[in-house]
C-alpha positions as CSV (number, residue, x, y, z in Angstrom):
1,N,-188.9,53.0,-182.7
2,M,-185.9,51.9,-180.6
3,A,-185.9,49.5,-183.0
4,I,-185.5,51.1,-186.1
5,D,-182.7,53.5,-184.5
6,E,-180.8,50.5,-183.4
7,A,-181.4,48.9,-187.2
8,M,-180.1,52.4,-188.9
9,L,-177.1,52.5,-186.1
10,E,-176.2,49.0,-188.0
11,A,-177.1,50.1,-191.6
12,C,-174.5,52.8,-190.9
13,I,-171.6,50.8,-189.6
14,K,-171.9,48.5,-193.0
15,N,-172.0,51.4,-195.2
16,E,-175.8,51.0,-196.2
17,I,-176.8,54.5,-195.6
18,P,-175.4,57.6,-195.5
19,P,-175.4,59.9,-192.1
20,T,-179.2,60.1,-190.9
21,L,-181.2,62.8,-189.0
22,R,-184.7,61.2,-188.2
23,I,-187.1,63.1,-186.5
24,Y,-190.2,61.6,-184.9
25,A,-193.1,61.1,-182.7
26,W,-194.8,58.8,-180.2
27,E,-198.4,56.9,-180.1
28,P,-199.2,56.0,-177.7
29,A,-196.8,57.4,-175.2
30,A,-193.8,54.9,-174.1
31,I,-191.3,54.9,-171.5
32,T,-187.7,54.1,-173.1
33,L,-184.7,52.6,-170.6
34,G,-181.1,53.6,-170.8
35,H,-178.9,50.4,-171.8
36,F,-177.8,49.4,-168.6
37,Q,-180.8,50.6,-166.6
38,K,-182.5,47.5,-164.6
39,P,-186.5,48.3,-165.1
40,E,-187.4,47.3,-161.4
41,R,-184.8,49.9,-160.2
42,A,-186.1,52.8,-162.6
43,L,-189.4,52.0,-162.9
44,F,-192.6,51.5,-160.8
45,L,-193.6,48.2,-163.3
46,D,-197.1,47.5,-162.2
47,V,-198.4,51.4,-162.6
48,C,-196.7,51.0,-165.9
49,S,-198.6,48.0,-166.8
50,E,-202.0,49.6,-165.3
51,K,-201.5,52.7,-167.8
52,Q,-200.4,49.7,-170.6
53,L,-197.2,52.1,-171.2
54,S,-194.6,49.8,-173.2
55,V,-191.1,49.9,-172.2
56,S,-187.9,49.2,-174.3
57,R,-184.2,49.5,-173.7
58,R,-182.5,52.0,-176.0
59,P,-179.1,51.3,-177.4
60,T,-177.4,54.3,-176.0
61,G,-176.8,54.8,-172.1
62,G,-178.0,57.3,-170.0
63,R,-181.5,57.5,-167.8
64,A,-185.2,56.6,-168.8
65,I,-187.6,58.9,-170.8
66,L,-191.4,58.7,-170.8
67,H,-191.7,59.8,-174.5
68,D,-195.7,61.5,-174.8
69,K,-195.9,65.5,-175.8
70,E,-192.5,65.4,-177.1
71,I,-190.6,65.8,-180.5
72,T,-187.6,63.0,-180.7
73,F,-185.1,62.5,-183.3
74,S,-181.8,60.7,-183.4
75,M,-178.7,60.9,-185.9
76,V,-176.4,57.9,-187.3
77,A,-173.1,58.9,-188.8
78,P,-169.2,57.6,-189.4
79,L,-167.1,59.0,-186.3
80,S,-164.7,59.6,-189.1
81,L,-167.2,62.3,-190.5
82,L,-167.9,64.0,-187.9
83,G,-163.9,64.2,-186.4
84,T,-164.2,64.2,-183.2
85,K,-163.1,62.1,-180.5
86,G,-164.9,60.4,-177.8
87,V,-168.4,60.3,-176.2
88,M,-168.6,64.2,-175.0
89,D,-166.8,65.6,-178.5
90,S,-169.1,64.0,-180.5
91,Y,-172.2,65.2,-178.4
92,R,-170.1,69.0,-178.4
93,Y,-170.2,68.9,-182.4
94,L,-173.9,67.7,-182.6
95,A,-175.1,70.1,-179.9
96,E,-174.1,72.8,-182.2
97,G,-176.8,71.6,-184.5
98,I,-179.5,71.5,-181.7
99,L,-178.8,74.7,-180.4
100,K,-179.5,76.3,-183.2
101,G,-182.3,74.9,-184.3
102,L,-183.6,76.0,-181.1
103,Q,-182.3,79.7,-181.6
104,L,-184.5,79.1,-185.0
105,L,-187.2,78.4,-182.5
106,D,-186.6,82.0,-180.4
107,V,-185.7,79.5,-177.5
108,P,-182.3,80.7,-175.2
109,A,-180.5,77.7,-175.1
110,E,-176.9,77.0,-174.0
111,L,-174.7,73.9,-173.2
112,V,-173.4,74.2,-170.1
113,E,-170.8,72.2,-168.7
114,H,-171.1,70.5,-165.6
115,G,-168.9,68.5,-163.2
116,G,-169.5,65.0,-162.4
117,Q,-169.7,61.6,-164.7
118,S,-171.2,62.1,-167.8
119,A,-174.6,60.2,-168.4
120,H,-174.7,60.7,-172.1
121,A,-172.3,58.3,-172.5
122,S,-173.3,54.3,-172.6
123,K,-172.0,53.4,-169.6
124,P,-174.1,52.1,-166.1
125,V,-175.8,54.3,-164.1
126,T,-174.9,53.3,-160.7
127,D,-176.1,55.4,-158.1
128,K,-179.1,53.2,-156.8
129,S,-180.7,56.3,-154.9
130,S,-180.7,58.9,-157.9
131,P,-183.6,59.7,-159.9
132,A,-184.1,57.0,-162.6
133,A,-185.0,59.7,-165.0
134,C,-183.1,61.5,-167.8
135,F,-184.7,64.9,-166.8
136,A,-184.2,64.9,-163.2
137,V,-180.8,65.4,-163.1
138,K,-178.1,67.4,-164.7
139,S,-175.0,65.8,-166.9
140,R,-171.7,66.4,-167.1
141,C,-172.6,68.3,-170.5
142,D,-176.2,69.6,-171.3
143,L,-178.4,71.7,-173.3
144,M,-180.3,74.5,-170.9
145,V,-182.6,77.0,-170.7
146,A,-182.6,79.0,-167.4
147,N,-180.6,76.6,-165.7
148,K,-182.8,73.8,-166.2
149,K,-182.7,70.5,-169.4
150,I,-184.8,71.1,-172.0
151,V,-183.3,68.2,-174.0
152,G,-182.4,64.8,-173.1
153,C,-179.6,63.1,-175.4
154,A,-178.1,59.8,-175.2
155,Q,-175.0,58.1,-177.3
156,V,-173.2,55.3,-177.9
157,H,-170.3,54.7,-180.8
158,R,-170.2,51.3,-181.8
159,K,-167.7,50.3,-184.3
160,D,-166.8,53.1,-186.4
161,A,-170.1,54.7,-186.3
162,L,-172.3,56.9,-183.8
163,L,-176.1,56.9,-182.6
164,Q,-177.0,59.8,-180.9
165,Q,-181.1,60.0,-179.6
166,N,-182.7,63.0,-178.5
167,S,-185.6,64.0,-176.5
168,L,-187.2,67.3,-176.7
169,P,-190.8,67.5,-174.5
170,Y,-193.0,70.2,-175.4
171,I,-194.5,70.5,-171.8
172,I,-193.1,68.9,-168.5
173,E,-195.6,66.9,-167.0
174,S,-193.7,65.8,-163.7
175,D,-197.0,64.5,-162.0
176,K,-196.9,61.8,-165.0
177,W,-192.9,61.2,-164.1
178,R,-193.9,60.8,-160.9
179,E,-196.7,57.9,-161.3
180,V,-193.7,55.6,-163.1
181,F,-190.1,57.1,-162.3
182,R,-188.5,55.8,-158.8
183,G,-186.8,59.0,-157.3
184,M,-188.3,62.2,-159.1
185,E,-189.3,64.6,-155.9
186,N,-187.3,67.5,-157.8
187,V,-188.2,67.1,-161.2
188,D,-189.9,70.4,-161.6
189,E,-186.5,72.3,-160.4
190,H,-184.4,70.5,-163.2
191,A,-186.3,70.1,-166.7
192,I,-188.2,72.4,-169.2
193,G,-190.3,72.2,-171.6
194,L,-190.1,74.0,-175.4
195,W,-193.3,75.8,-175.4
196,E,-192.1,77.2,-171.8
197,A,-189.2,78.1,-172.9
198,A,-190.4,79.7,-176.3
199,G,-193.5,81.3,-174.2
200,R,-195.5,79.8,-177.4
201,E,-197.1,77.1,-178.3
202,I,-194.7,75.4,-181.4
203,S,-196.4,72.7,-184.0
204,Y,-194.4,69.3,-184.2
205,D,-193.8,70.3,-188.5
206,D,-192.2,73.7,-187.3
207,S,-190.0,71.7,-184.5
208,A,-188.7,69.5,-186.8
209,K,-188.3,71.8,-190.2
210,A,-186.3,74.3,-187.2
211,L,-184.5,70.8,-186.3
212,I,-183.0,70.4,-189.6
213,Q,-182.2,73.6,-190.4
214,G,-180.2,74.0,-187.0
215,F,-178.5,71.0,-188.2
216,E,-177.5,72.2,-191.6
217,Q,-176.6,75.6,-191.1
218,A,-174.5,74.5,-187.7
219,L,-172.9,71.7,-189.0
220,G,-172.3,72.7,-193.0
221,I,-174.3,69.8,-194.3
222,K,-177.4,69.3,-196.6
223,F,-180.1,66.5,-196.0
224,T,-182.4,65.3,-198.8
225,P,-185.8,63.5,-198.0
226,G,-185.6,59.8,-197.2
227,E,-187.4,56.2,-196.0
228,L,-186.3,53.6,-194.3
229,T,-184.5,51.0,-196.7
230,E,-186.0,47.8,-196.8
231,G,-183.3,46.2,-194.5
232,E,-183.7,48.4,-192.0
233,K,-187.4,47.6,-191.7
234,R,-186.6,43.3,-191.6
235,R,-183.7,44.2,-188.9
236,A,-186.1,46.9,-186.9
237,K,-188.7,43.9,-187.0
238,A,-186.5,41.4,-185.8
239,L,-185.2,43.9,-182.9
240,L,-188.4,44.3,-181.0
241,P,-188.4,41.1,-179.4
242,E,-184.9,41.7,-177.9
243,I,-185.7,45.8,-176.9
244,Q,-189.4,45.2,-175.8
245,L,-189.2,44.8,-171.6
246,L,-193.0,45.1,-171.1
247,P,-195.4,45.4,-174.1
248,S,-198.6,47.3,-174.3
249,S,-202.0,46.1,-175.7
250,V,-201.3,47.9,-179.0
251,P,-199.4,45.7,-181.3
252,P,-196.3,47.8,-183.1
253,D,-196.7,49.2,-186.5
254,M,-193.6,49.2,-188.6
255,P,-193.4,51.9,-190.9
């Protein structure tokens, strides 16, 4: 999944694909690290190995995420199309689509500005004592419900294009997070899952449909279904050895 997202970004830079929203899930569960995170500082690597959790490095910044019971979505687009300046401006712009999608699911989310350094940008996380996981901390600007983070977002600008990766958990499995991530004492205070926020279970298909409609309505765009190009598939396969830090026993299956 991380290799495909990066291949999409490279194809966007070359104008080989149009602006693209990709929605996907994970089977089996896996961990991604922010681009600058050090695995040994963020994870209990022995536990990851025992549980056969693959660990990959994202092209975007921010902190680690355990991708399991969630819907994941990424967006690539030329910066000129967004008309934004800088990472935070682009994040706020795209957040309107996510907010609208959550509203269509009857989730009362809002974009909340916090003080401090942004964790969305592709910059190092330098505080060694801070929690390693994305959902354990508040960033400079977060999508929140009841003062808890509901979507983890990370972004990178490369040349004239943008990639934003987003994680929307259905449930918060804090016990699992504590097993694999370092510094997770108070994670329950900071994160909320989609099902708890909505007060009901929501299927993957319904979540995906709402996100697509949310981006379309909020940003005034129209998506058409598509497939990865052969070039994107080849590039993603080539990227796998570079980004996979801890392989699982399950071989990757490239769609």
